[in-house]
Every structure is written in structure tokens, then in C-alpha cells.
DRENTORKOL-3810 file (N, C-alpha, C; in nm, 4 decimals):
REM DRENTORKOL-3810
@n.u->4.3376; n.v->14.2281; n.w->12.2014; ca.u->4.4147; ca.v->14.1349; ca.w->12.1201; c.u->4.3198; c.v->14.0647; c.w->12.0239
@n.u->4.3520; n.v->14.0651; n.w->11.8969; ca.u->4.2656; ca.v->14.0007; ca.w->11.7983; c.u->4.2987; c.v->13.8522; c.w->11.7887
@n.u->4.1990; n.v->13.7752; n.w->11.7519; ca.u->4.2211; ca.v->13.6319; ca.w->11.7355; c.u->4.2328; c.v->13.6014; c.w->11.5873
@n.u->4.3110; n.v->13.5025; n.w->11.5565; ca.u->4.3285; ca.v->13.4625; ca.w->11.4177; c.u->4.2117; c.v->13.3756; c.w->11.3753
@n.u->4.1742; n.v->13.3800; n.w->11.2496; ca.u->4.0665; ca.v->13.2930; ca.w->11.2034; c.u->4.1096; c.v->13.1464; c.w->11.2116
@n.u->4.0129; n.v->13.0606; n.w->11.2344; ca.u->4.0428; ca.v->12.9179; ca.w->11.2423; c.u->4.0737; c.v->12.8673; c.w->11.1024
@n.u->4.1825; n.v->12.7933; n.w->11.0897; ca.u->4.2232; ca.v->12.7388; ca.w->10.9604; c.u->4.1545; c.v->12.6047; c.w->10.9422
@n.u->4.0830; n.v->12.5912; n.w->10.8324; ca.u->4.0139; ca.v->12.4660; ca.w->10.8043; c.u->4.0670; c.v->12.4087; c.w->10.6740
@n.u->4.0815; n.v->12.2773; n.w->10.6716; ca.u->4.1201; ca.v->12.2096; ca.w->10.5492; c.u->4.0720; c.v->12.0672; c.w->10.5577
@n.u->4.0514; n.v->12.0068; n.w->10.4441; ca.u->4.0095; ca.v->11.8672; ca.w->10.4387; c.u->4.1270; c.v->11.7834; c.w->10.3928
@n.u->4.1401; n.v->11.6666; n.w->10.4509; ca.u->4.2495; ca.v->11.5769; ca.w->10.4128; c.u->4.2370; c.v->11.5395; c.w->10.2655
@n.u->4.1143; n.v->11.5350; n.w->10.2135; ca.u->4.0950; ca.v->11.5024; ca.w->10.0720; c.u->4.1603; c.v->11.6053; c.w->9.9810
@n.u->4.1759; n.v->11.7313; n.w->10.0307; ca.u->4.2365; ca.v->11.8367; ca.w->9.9506; c.u->4.3877; c.v->11.8202; c.w->9.9394
@n.u->4.4473; n.v->11.7419; n.w->10.0272; ca.u->4.5919; ca.v->11.7280; ca.w->10.0302; c.u->4.6363; c.v->11.6176; c.w->9.9358
@n.u->4.7560; n.v->11.6330; n.w->9.8789; ca.u->4.8070; ca.v->11.5334; ca.w->9.7854; c.u->4.8457; c.v->11.4044; c.w->9.8566
@n.u->4.8921; n.v->11.4155; n.w->9.9800; ca.u->4.9302; ca.v->11.2984; ca.w->10.0572; c.u->4.8518; c.v->11.3002; c.w->10.1877
@n.u->4.8614; n.v->11.1911; n.w->10.2645; ca.u->4.7922; ca.v->11.1881; ca.w->10.3924; c.u->4.8722; c.v->11.2589; c.w->10.5013
@n.u->4.9925; n.v->11.3020; n.w->10.4698; ca.u->5.0751; ca.v->11.3765; ca.w->10.5655; c.u->5.0627; c.v->11.5256; c.w->10.5347
@n.u->5.0545; n.v->11.6052; n.w->10.6395; ca.u->5.0505; ca.v->11.7499; ca.w->10.6235; c.u->5.1947; c.v->11.8007; c.w->10.6280
@n.u->5.2383; n.v->11.8647; n.w->10.5198; ca.u->5.3771; ca.v->11.9091; ca.w->10.5100; c.u->5.3909; c.v->12.0563; c.w->10.5493
@n.u->5.5152; n.v->12.0983; n.w->10.5718; ca.u->5.5421; ca.v->12.2390; ca.w->10.6019; c.u->5.4987; c.v->12.3277; c.w->10.4849
@n.u->5.5201; n.v->12.2820; n.w->10.3635; ca.u->5.4801; ca.v->12.3600; ca.w->10.2463; c.u->5.3279; c.v->12.3766; c.w->10.2423
@n.u->5.2552; n.v->12.2711; n.w->10.2784; ca.u->5.1099; ca.v->12.2801; ca.w->10.2800; c.u->5.0618; c.v->12.3731; c.w->10.3916
@n.u->5.1294; n.v->12.3709; n.w->10.5068; ca.u->5.0956; ca.v->12.4640; ca.w->10.6139; c.u->5.1149; c.v->12.6079; c.w->10.5671
@n.u->5.2252; n.v->12.6333; n.w->10.4992; ca.u->5.2523; ca.v->12.7683; ca.w->10.4476; c.u->5.1453; c.v->12.8087; c.w->10.3465
@n.u->5.1042; n.v->12.7172; n.w->10.2601; ca.u->4.9988; ca.v->12.7469; ca.w->10.1630; c.u->4.8664; c.v->12.7790; c.w->10.2330
@n.u->4.8359; n.v->12.7068; n.w->10.3415; ca.u->4.7127; ca.v->12.7337; ca.w->10.4164; c.u->4.7169; c.v->12.8727; c.w->10.4804
@n.u->4.8333; n.v->12.9130; n.w->10.5339; ca.u->4.8473; ca.v->13.0479; ca.w->10.5887; c.u->4.8275; c.v->13.1524; c.w->10.4794
@n.u->4.8829; n.v->13.1254; n.w->10.3630; ca.u->4.8690; ca.v->13.2164; ca.w->10.2489; c.u->4.7222; c.v->13.2300; c.w->10.2086
@n.u->4.6531; n.v->13.1171; n.w->10.1948; ca.u->4.5157; ca.v->13.1177; ca.w->10.1447; c.u->4.4155; c.v->13.1699; c.w->10.2476
@n.u->4.4316; n.v->13.1307; n.w->10.3739; ca.u->4.3264; ca.v->13.1589; ca.w->10.4710; c.u->4.3543; c.v->13.2777; c.w->10.5620
@n.u->4.4794; n.v->13.3170; n.w->10.5772; ca.u->4.5101; ca.v->13.4307; ca.w->10.6641; c.u->4.5450; c.v->13.5537; c.w->10.5810
@n.u->4.5985; n.v->13.5306; n.w->10.4619; ca.u->4.6296; ca.v->13.6435; ca.w->10.3753; c.u->4.7743; c.v->13.6876; c.w->10.3772
@n.u->4.8601; n.v->13.6112; n.w->10.4454; ca.u->5.0027; ca.v->13.6431; ca.w->10.4396; c.u->5.0531; c.v->13.6130; c.w->10.2991
@n.u->5.1602; n.v->13.6810; n.w->10.2581; ca.u->5.2137; ca.v->13.6444; ca.w->10.1273; c.u->5.2894; c.v->13.5121; c.w->10.1411
@n.u->5.3233; n.v->13.4522; n.w->10.0296; ca.u->5.3828; ca.v->13.3177; ca.w->10.0335; c.u->5.5153; c.v->13.3148; c.w->10.1084
@n.u->5.5958; n.v->13.4181; n.w->10.0908; ca.u->5.7258; ca.v->13.4218; ca.w->10.1588; c.u->5.7072; c.v->13.4339; c.w->10.3100
@n.u->5.6171; n.v->13.5228; n.w->10.3524; ca.u->5.5884; ca.v->13.5386; ca.w->10.4954; c.u->5.5334; c.v->13.4089; c.w->10.5549
@n.u->5.4471; n.v->13.3428; n.w->10.4799; ca.u->5.3881; ca.v->13.2173; ca.w->10.5265; c.u->5.4958; c.v->13.1117; c.w->10.5484
@n.u->5.5855; n.v->13.0979; n.w->10.4498; ca.u->5.6936; ca.v->12.9996; ca.w->10.4617; c.u->5.7846; c.v->13.0346; c.w->10.5784
@n.u->5.8194; n.v->13.1628; n.w->10.5905; ca.u->5.9070; ca.v->13.2071; ca.w->10.6994; c.u->5.8431; c.v->13.1819; c.w->10.8359
@n.u->5.7119; n.v->13.2035; n.w->10.8478; ca.u->5.6434; ca.v->13.1833; ca.w->10.9747; c.u->5.6433; c.v->13.0352; c.w->11.0136
@n.u->5.6146; n.v->12.9484; n.w->10.9180; ca.u->5.6148; ca.v->12.8043; ca.w->10.9459; c.u->5.7553; c.v->12.7592; c.w->10.9847
@n.u->5.8560; n.v->12.8026; n.w->10.9086; ca.u->5.9944; ca.v->12.7666; ca.w->10.9401; c.u->6.0358; c.v->12.8172; c.w->11.0777
@n.u->5.9986; n.v->12.9405; n.w->11.1101; ca.u->6.0339; ca.v->12.9986; ca.w->11.2400; c.u->5.9681; c.v->12.9205; c.w->11.3538
@n.u->5.8437; n.v->12.8802; n.w->11.3346; ca.u->5.7741; ca.v->12.8029; ca.w->11.4373; c.u->5.8468; c.v->12.6715; c.w->11.4648
@n.u->5.8770; n.v->12.5969; n.w->11.3596; ca.u->5.9423; ca.v->12.4679; ca.w->11.3795; c.u->6.0859; c.v->12.4827; c.w->11.4289
@n.u->6.1552; n.v->12.5886; n.w->11.3874; ca.u->6.2896; ca.v->12.6148; ca.w->11.4399; c.u->6.2840; c.v->12.6421; c.w->11.5899
@n.u->6.1852; n.v->12.7199; n.w->11.6322; ca.u->6.1689; ca.v->12.7508; ca.w->11.7739; c.u->6.1375; c.v->12.6251; c.w->11.8556
@n.u->6.0501; n.v->12.5397; n.w->11.8041; ca.u->6.0177; ca.v->12.4138; ca.w->11.8725; c.u->6.1432; c.v->12.3271; c.w->11.8826
@n.u->6.2163; n.v->12.3129; n.w->11.7723; ca.u->6.3369; ca.v->12.2300; ca.w->11.7718; c.u->6.4432; c.v->12.2846; c.w->11.8669
@n.u->6.4658; n.v->12.4162; n.w->11.8651; ca.u->6.5654; ca.v->12.4772; ca.w->11.9543; c.u->6.5292; c.v->12.4543; c.w->12.1007
@n.u->6.4011; n.v->12.4672; n.w->12.1329; ca.u->6.3566; ca.v->12.4453; ca.w->12.2708; c.u->6.3821; c.v->12.3017; c.w->12.3137
@n.u->6.3500; n.v->12.2064; n.w->12.2271; ca.u->6.3702; ca.v->12.0650; ca.w->12.2600; c.u->6.5185; c.v->12.0322; c.w->12.2726
@n.u->6.6011; n.v->12.0844; n.w->12.1835; ca.u->6.7454; ca.v->12.0598; ca.w->12.1891; c.u->6.8043; c.v->12.1124; c.w->12.3194
@n.u->6.7528; n.v->12.2259; n.w->12.3665; ca.u->6.8045; ca.v->12.2820; ca.w->12.4917; c.u->6.7456; c.v->12.2145; c.w->12.6154
@n.u->6.6604; n.v->12.1147; n.w->12.5945; ca.u->6.6065; ca.v->12.0379; ca.w->12.7067; c.u->6.4738; c.v->12.0878; c.w->12.7607
@n.u->6.4150; n.v->12.1882; n.w->12.6972; ca.u->6.2866; ca.v->12.2414; ca.w->12.7410; c.u->6.1723; c.v->12.1619; c.w->12.6794
@n.u->6.0659; n.v->12.1401; n.w->12.7572; ca.u->5.9449; ca.v->12.0799; ca.w->12.7031; c.u->5.8703; c.v->12.1854; c.w->12.6223
@n.u->5.7939; n.v->12.1419; n.w->12.5231; ca.u->5.7125; ca.v->12.2325; ca.w->12.4431; c.u->5.5672; c.v->12.1915; c.w->12.4629
@n.u->5.4865; n.v->12.2853; n.w->12.5139; ca.u->5.3453; ca.v->12.2594; ca.w->12.5409; c.u->5.2622; c.v->12.3496; c.w->12.4509
@n.u->5.1786; n.v->12.2884; n.w->12.3679; ca.u->5.0907; ca.v->12.3624; ca.w->12.2791; c.u->4.9483; c.v->12.3362; c.w->12.3259
@n.u->4.8880; n.v->12.4374; n.w->12.3849; ca.u->4.7551; ca.v->12.4247; ca.w->12.4438; c.u->4.6546; c.v->12.3726; c.w->12.3414
@n.u->4.5784; n.v->12.2730; n.w->12.3821; ca.u->4.4773; ca.v->12.2163; ca.w->12.2940; c.u->4.5322; c.v->12.1184; c.w->12.1919
@n.u->4.6628; n.v->12.0992; n.w->12.1901; ca.u->4.7250; ca.v->12.0080; ca.w->12.0935; c.u->4.8011; c.v->11.8972; c.w->12.1641
@n.u->4.9018; n.v->11.9338; n.w->12.2447; ca.u->4.9764; ca.v->11.8320; ca.w->12.3174; c.u->5.1104; c.v->11.8831; c.w->12.3652
@n.u->5.1884; n.v->11.7914; n.w->12.4212; ca.u->5.3188; ca.v->11.8232; ca.w->12.4790; c.u->5.4282; c.v->11.7413; c.w->12.4106
@n.u->5.5373; n.v->11.8087; n.w->12.3757; ca.u->5.6576; ca.v->11.7434; ca.w->12.3282; c.u->5.7556; c.v->11.7461; c.w->12.4447
@n.u->5.8113; n.v->11.6311; n.w->12.4784; ca.u->5.9036; ca.v->11.6244; ca.w->12.5906; c.u->6.0295; c.v->11.5503; c.w->12.5494
@n.u->6.1421; n.v->11.5913; n.w->12.6103; ca.u->6.2691; ca.v->11.5223; ca.w->12.5905; c.u->6.2820; c.v->11.4187; c.w->12.7008
@n.u->6.3179; n.v->11.2986; n.w->12.6619; ca.u->6.3359; ca.v->11.1900; ca.w->12.7579; c.u->6.4727; c.v->11.1281; c.w->12.7337
@n.u->6.5444; n.v->11.0966; n.w->12.8401; ca.u->6.6745; ca.v->11.0316; ca.w->12.8266; c.u->6.6551; c.v->10.8819; c.w->12.8454
@n.u->6.6954; n.v->10.8068; n.w->12.7443; ca.u->6.6847; ca.v->10.6609; ca.w->12.7519; c.u->6.8195; c.v->10.6049; c.w->12.7983
@n.u->6.8127; n.v->10.5100; n.w->12.8873; ca.u->6.9336; ca.v->10.4480; ca.w->12.9419; c.u->6.9969; c.v->10.3549; c.w->12.8394
@n.u->7.1264; n.v->10.3298; n.w->12.8528; ca.u->7.1894; ca.v->10.2315; ca.w->12.7630; c.u->7.1290; c.v->10.0934; c.w->12.7902
@n.u->7.1266; n.v->10.0114; n.w->12.6853; ca.u->7.0689; ca.v->9.8779; ca.w->12.7013; c.u->7.1322; c.v->9.7828; c.w->12.6003
@n.u->7.1227; n.v->9.6552; n.w->12.6278; ca.u->7.1748; ca.v->9.5591; ca.w->12.5294; c.u->7.0769; c.v->9.5473; c.w->12.4126
@n.u->7.1319; n.v->9.5331; n.w->12.2946; ca.u->7.0503; ca.v->9.5145; ca.w->12.1751; c.u->7.1010; c.v->9.3951; c.w->12.0966
@n.u->7.0358; n.v->9.3676; n.w->11.9864; ca.u->7.0746; ca.v->9.2534; ca.w->11.9051; c.u->7.0541; c.v->9.2884; c.w->11.7582
@n.u->7.1532; n.v->9.2572; n.w->11.6771; ca.u->7.1415; ca.v->9.2754; ca.w->11.5328; c.u->7.0442; c.v->9.1681; c.w->11.4822
@n.u->6.9307; n.v->9.2060; n.w->11.4273; ca.u->6.8322; ca.v->9.1056; ca.w->11.3859; c.u->6.8796; c.v->9.0162; c.w->11.2713
@n.u->6.9703; n.v->9.0656; n.w->11.1918; ca.u->7.0185; ca.v->8.9874; ca.w->11.0779; c.u->7.1174; c.v->8.8783; c.w->11.1222
@n.u->7.2108; n.v->8.9157; n.w->11.2116; ca.u->7.3162; ca.v->8.8211; ca.w->11.2511; c.u->7.2935; c.v->8.7608; c.w->11.3886
@n.u->7.2078; n.v->8.8220; n.w->11.4691; ca.u->7.1872; ca.v->8.7740; ca.w->11.6056; c.u->7.2963; c.v->8.8198; c.w->11.7015
@n.u->7.3925; n.v->8.8974; n.w->11.6513; ca.u->7.5044; ca.v->8.9447; ca.w->11.7331; c.u->7.4563; c.v->9.0478; c.w->11.8350
@n.u->7.5042; n.v->9.0358; n.w->11.9586; ca.u->7.4702; ca.v->9.1316; ca.w->12.0637; c.u->7.5424; c.v->9.2633; c.w->12.0368
@n.u->7.4686; n.v->9.3737; n.w->12.0447; ca.u->7.5235; ca.v->9.5060; ca.w->12.0202; c.u->7.4738; c.v->9.5987; c.w->12.1311
@n.u->7.5645; n.v->9.6711; n.w->12.1957; ca.u->7.5180; ca.v->9.7652; ca.w->12.2988; c.u->7.4537; c.v->9.8885; c.w->12.2350
@n.u->7.3414; n.v->9.9309; n.w->12.2894; ca.u->7.2749; ca.v->10.0528; ca.w->12.2443; c.u->7.3020; c.v->10.1590; c.w->12.3498
@n.u->7.3658; n.v->10.2670; n.w->12.3098; ca.u->7.4064; ca.v->10.3716; ca.w->12.4036; c.u->7.2906; c.v->10.4556; c.w->12.4541
@n.u->7.3168; n.v->10.5301; n.w->12.5595; ca.u->7.2180; ca.v->10.6233; ca.w->12.6128; c.u->7.1901; c.v->10.7304; c.w->12.5081
@n.u->7.0674; n.v->10.7754; n.w->12.5036; ca.u->7.0327; ca.v->10.8776; ca.w->12.4058; c.u->6.9106; c.v->10.9554; c.w->12.4523
@n.u->6.8934; n.v->11.0723; n.w->12.3916; ca.u->6.7759; ca.v->11.1539; ca.w->12.4207; c.u->6.6763; c.v->11.1368; c.w->12.3071
@n.u->6.5489; n.v->11.1229; n.w->12.3420; ca.u->6.4441; ca.v->11.1074; ca.w->12.2416; c.u->6.3319; c.v->11.2070; c.w->12.2709
@n.u->6.2563; n.v->11.2395; n.w->12.1678; ca.u->6.1401; ca.v->11.3263; ca.w->12.1826; c.u->6.0163; c.v->11.2390; c.w->12.1909
@n.u->5.9305; n.v->11.2683; n.w->12.2886; ca.u->5.8021; ca.v->11.1994; ca.w->12.2978; c.u->5.6918; c.v->11.3033; c.w->12.2821
@n.u->5.5776; n.v->11.2590; n.w->12.2321; ca.u->5.4627; ca.v->11.3470; ca.w->12.2167; c.u->5.3443; c.v->11.2847; c.w->12.2879
@n.u->5.2755; n.v->11.3662; n.w->12.3665; ca.u->5.1532; ca.v->11.3234; ca.w->12.4339; c.u->5.0425; c.v->11.4181; c.w->12.3911
@n.u->4.9421; n.v->11.3633; n.w->12.3251; ca.u->4.8301; ca.v->11.4452; ca.w->12.2780; c.u->4.7472; c.v->11.4952; c.w->12.3955
@n.u->4.6930; n.v->11.6168; n.w->12.3814; ca.u->4.6061; ca.v->11.6724; ca.w->12.4854; c.u->4.4715; c.v->11.6004; c.w->12.4827
@n.u->4.3960; n.v->11.6137; n.w->12.5910; ca.u->4.2626; ca.v->11.5531; ca.w->12.5957; c.u->4.1746; c.v->11.6107; c.w->12.4871
@n.u->4.1894; n.v->11.7396; n.w->12.4607; ca.u->4.1096; ca.v->11.8054; ca.w->12.3581; c.u->4.1363; c.v->11.7431; c.w->12.2204
@n.u->4.2634; n.v->11.7200; n.w->12.1873; ca.u->4.2979; ca.v->11.6583; ca.w->12.0588; c.u->4.2476; c.v->11.5155; c.w->12.0537
@n.u->4.2644; n.v->11.4420; n.w->12.1624; ca.u->4.2152; ca.v->11.3033; ca.w->12.1663; c.u->4.0638; c.v->11.2983; c.w->12.1423
@n.u->3.9903; n.v->11.3902; n.w->12.2036; ca.u->3.8455; ca.v->11.3947; ca.w->12.1840; c.u->3.8103; c.v->11.4256; c.w->12.0395
@n.u->3.8834; n.v->11.5183; n.w->11.9771; ca.u->3.8576; ca.v->11.5505; ca.w->11.8367; c.u->3.8823; c.v->11.4300; c.w->11.7458
@n.u->3.9882; n.v->11.3543; n.w->11.7759; ca.u->4.0213; ca.v->11.2370; ca.w->11.6948; c.u->3.9146; c.v->11.1298; c.w->11.7112
@n.u->3.8664; n.v->11.1103; n.w->11.8342; ca.u->3.7656; ca.v->11.0088; ca.w->11.8606; c.u->3.6274; c.v->11.0487; c.w->11.8093
@n.u->3.5980; n.v->11.1787; n.w->11.8115; ca.u->3.4633; ca.v->11.2258; ca.w->11.7757; c.u->3.4502; c.v->11.2500; c.w->11.6299
END
């Protein structure tokens, strides 16, 4: 099994401080050699797969990066900050992310 080359980029090269799906596709195009359409399709397919897994209640674990987990939050009382009126907040599912130790070390180092 062949390994893919490591993708390197500098934040200074990006127009914003956020890395976008379009920029990910451009990096695949430039550094791996996929054509632009394949690059966009691959990025879209990856995020669609992650989203579908989370919607179905499955955790997503990306080795060396972190874990995305679905958590169910219980209903609770809330308050409208503008009026002070009490408003009930219903139960809901939320996504949480926990960075791996490897990612935490990279951020700190």
C-alpha cells in the first residue's frame, strides 16, 4: 500500500485564517496531482461521509487528529437576554470535538 505525500501549507499563504473546503481542494490539486474536479469531489465526499456518520449517531475518529462525537443535551431552562423572559430550551443533539494528544502536542510545540 502506498502512502500519500504529506500536504504542507503555511497559514500566511491563505487569504483568511480559516482553512476552507475550496482551499483543501486546491492543496490536493497542487500537491497530490489530482485534477481540480477530482480534488473538489474528494473533499466534498469526505465531509459528506463525516456528516452522514454523525447524523446516524456514529462517532468519527481520525487518527492523529481527534474525535467527533454526538452528545445529547438535556432540556433546560433558559432566559432571553434582551427581555429577561424565561424560555425553555429543548433537548438536542450536538457535535463535540476532542483533539488527539498528537494534535495537541503539535499545537503546543
